C-alpha atoms as a printed R data frame, in Angstrom:
   type eleno elety resid chain resno       x       y       z
1  ATOM     1    CA   MET     A     1 126.770 110.055  85.885
2  ATOM     2    CA   LYS     A     2 125.496 113.451  86.816
3  ATOM     3    CA   ASN     A     3 125.685 114.368  83.270
4  ATOM     4    CA   SER     A     4 123.340 111.661  83.079
5  ATOM     5    CA   PHE     A     5 121.189 111.940  85.395
6  ATOM     6    CA   SER     A     6 120.669 115.491  83.805
7  ATOM     7    CA   LEU     A     7 120.156 114.148  80.687
8  ATOM     8    CA   LEU     A     8 117.118 111.359  81.655
9  ATOM     9    CA   LEU     A     9 115.618 114.478  83.825
10 ATOM    10    CA   GLY     A    10 115.725 116.672  80.789
11 ATOM    11    CA   VAL     A    11 114.538 113.998  78.241
12 ATOM    12    CA   LEU     A    12 111.401 112.945  80.876
13 ATOM    13    CA   LEU     A    13 110.625 116.589  81.273
14 ATOM    14    CA   LEU     A    14 110.137 117.322  77.591
15 ATOM    15    CA   LEU     A    15 108.393 113.833  77.256
16 ATOM    16    CA   GLY     A    16 106.313 114.970  79.988
17 ATOM    17    CA   THR     A    17 105.345 118.642  78.796
18 ATOM    18    CA   GLN     A    18 104.241 116.621  75.203
19 ATOM    19    CA   ALA     A    19 101.740 114.620  77.281
20 ATOM    20    CA   VAL     A    20 100.168 117.415  78.782
21 ATOM    21    CA   TYR     A    21  99.153 118.961  75.672
22 ATOM    22    CA   ALA     A    22  97.898 115.703  74.039
23 ATOM    23    CA   GLN     A    23  94.505 116.230  75.759
24 ATOM    24    CA   ILE     A    24  91.645 115.485  74.043
25 ATOM    25    CA   GLY     A    25  89.203 118.759  72.825
26 ATOM    26    CA   PRO     A    26  87.350 120.609  75.028
27 ATOM    27    CA   PRO     A    27  84.233 119.297  77.169
28 ATOM    28    CA   PRO     A    28  81.119 119.652  76.208
29 ATOM    29    CA   PRO     A    29  78.879 122.352  77.584
30 ATOM    30    CA   GLY     A    30  76.741 121.792  80.117
31 ATOM    31    CA   GLY     A    31  78.344 118.678  81.433
32 ATOM    32    CA   GLY     A    32  79.891 120.066  84.807
33 ATOM    33    CA   ALA     A    33  80.314 117.823  87.228
34 ATOM    34    CA   PRO     A    34  77.272 117.093  90.036
35 ATOM    35    CA   VAL     A    35  77.387 119.508  93.203
36 ATOM    36    CA   ASP     A    36  74.046 118.801  94.574
37 ATOM    37    CA   GLY     A    37  74.478 115.071  95.634
38 ATOM    38    CA   GLY     A    38  77.195 115.360  98.332
39 ATOM    39    CA   ALA     A    39  77.413 118.529  99.542
40 ATOM    40    CA   SER     A    40  73.660 118.605 100.827
41 ATOM    41    CA   LEU     A    41  74.572 115.494 102.816
42 ATOM    42    CA   LEU     A    42  77.234 117.704 104.102
43 ATOM    43    CA   VAL     A    43  74.963 120.583 105.086
44 ATOM    44    CA   ALA     A    44  72.303 118.221 106.190
45 ATOM    45    CA   ALA     A    45  74.925 116.562 108.680
46 ATOM    46    CA   GLY     A    46  75.982 119.877 110.044
47 ATOM    47    CA   ILE     A    47  72.840 121.507 110.954
48 ATOM    48    CA   ALA     A    48  72.380 118.039 112.513
49 ATOM    49    CA   TYR     A    49  75.249 118.105 114.344
50 ATOM    50    CA   GLY     A    50  75.305 121.568 115.666
51 ATOM    51    CA   ALA     A    51  71.507 120.779 116.623
52 ATOM    52    CA   LYS     A    52  72.525 118.102 118.765
53 ATOM    53    CA   LYS     A    53  75.343 120.402 120.295
54 ATOM    54    CA   LEU     A    54  73.286 123.277 120.766
55 ATOM    55    CA   ARG     A    55  70.787 120.868 122.315
56 ATOM    56    CA   ASP     A    56  73.453 118.953 124.755
57 ATOM    57    CA   SER     A    57  74.640 122.327 126.122
58 ATOM    58    CA   ARG     A    58  71.462 123.486 126.970
59 ATOM    59    CA   ARG     A    59  70.470 120.467 128.917
60 ATOM    60    CA   ASN     A    60  73.945 120.120 130.367
61 ATOM    61    CA   ARG     A    61  73.849 124.130 131.333
62 ATOM    62    CA   LYS     A    62  70.613 123.089 133.138
63 ATOM    63    CA   THR     A    63  71.530 120.295 135.248
64 ATOM    64    CA   ASN     A    64  74.001 122.357 136.529
65 ATOM    65    CA   ASN     A    65  72.033 125.382 137.132
66 ATOM    66    CA   THR     A    66  70.090 123.148 139.264
67 ATOM    67    CA   ASN     A    67  72.941 121.493 141.097
68 ATOM    68    CA   ASP     A    68  74.227 124.817 141.938
69 ATOM    69    CA   GLN     A    69  70.805 125.795 143.475
70 ATOM    70    CA   GLY     A    70  70.504 122.236 145.494
71 ATOM    71    CA   SER     A    71  74.348 122.990 146.831
72 ATOM    72    CA   LEU     A    72  73.411 126.067 148.671
73 ATOM    73    CA   PRO     A    73  74.049 126.567 152.426
74 ATOM    74    CA   SER     A    74  70.783 127.079 154.466
């Protein structure tokens, strides 16, 4: 059983390497994948998210400061 498994694994590895070598020629020049489509949307979403977090942080800090000033003993 172990020998037949080893033989089967060896044959599959040999056939797998032949499939790797059976590729079509090199891609045409200048035919790279477009990067601008999704990357610019991700950058814009990151900037918007950062701006919202900064605005919320400043708003919370301002609210906390006014609450602290009102709770001082007279």
